[in-house]
C-alpha positions, 0 to 999 in steps of 0.5 A: 545322669551317672555320678561319673558325669555329675559335677560336685556342688560348688559356689559358682552358679554362673560359670561363664561358658565359651566355645571355640568355633571357626564356622558360621553356625558354631559362631552363631550358636556362641553368640546366642547361648554362650558368654564368649567365643574362642576364635581359632588362631588361624584368623585374620582382621578381615575374617574376624571383622567380616565373618566372626563379628556379624555371626556373633551379632546374629546370635547375640540378637537372637538371645536379646543380648548385645556385644558388651555381654560377650567376650571374644578371645583368641591366640595370635600367630606372633613372630617375634625375636631379638634379631632378624635371623630369629625372626626369620626362623620363627617365621618359617616354623609359623609358616609350617604351623599355618599350613597345617591348620589351613589343611583342615577342610573346615577352616577353608572360610578363613582362606576364602575371605582372602580369595585363597580357598584353592590352597586349602584343597591342595593342602588337605591333599598333601596332608593326606599323603604325609607331605608335611614339608611341602605344605609350607611351601603353599603358604606364601609370604603375603599369606603369612603377613596376613595371618601373623604379627611380626616384630621385635620384643620392643614393638610387638605388643603395640602391633598386636593391639593395633591389629586386634583393637575392636575385634578381640577382647582377650589375646594370647600369643600362639608361640612356643614359650620356654620357661627361663628363657627370654624372661626380661623380654617377656616382662617388657612385653607384658608391661606393654600390654598393661599401660 
């Protein structure tokens, strides 16, 4: 191995390996060979429960391990604000972001879980043409509700915990954060997870 790619010696012999994945084979591989999986933020509880967890279990079984030996983490699309106007503005920004992810052909399985696989093809075609603004129109309010968690700073921690209980071991929020803004709200939200 070239010295450029040879890591220096260290005192961490068992560094946990986590890989990201969306589809069957990479998720099984994570279960078989890794200590964890980073599930894509473009997910739903149904996708995690009916697709991700069974494939992780198949990989774990192959390696003779159990779910307690493995960590699943993800970021969640969280729509949060102090007012309904703030929430609605964030909702539209997240709709645009989801339309981008849903245009990726290899992420079609996430849409298929809910019977929306045809949307992936339309989004992919619009992305190829650079029709970015038009893509968001393909994401219905129903779809947005399936792939996101919405609420106020007061209730979003409880909503996220209820949604992902038993599905994820660790979670992050997939929302823009600007240091120095809404600090009190973020502290309150964090304390909601640390009860």
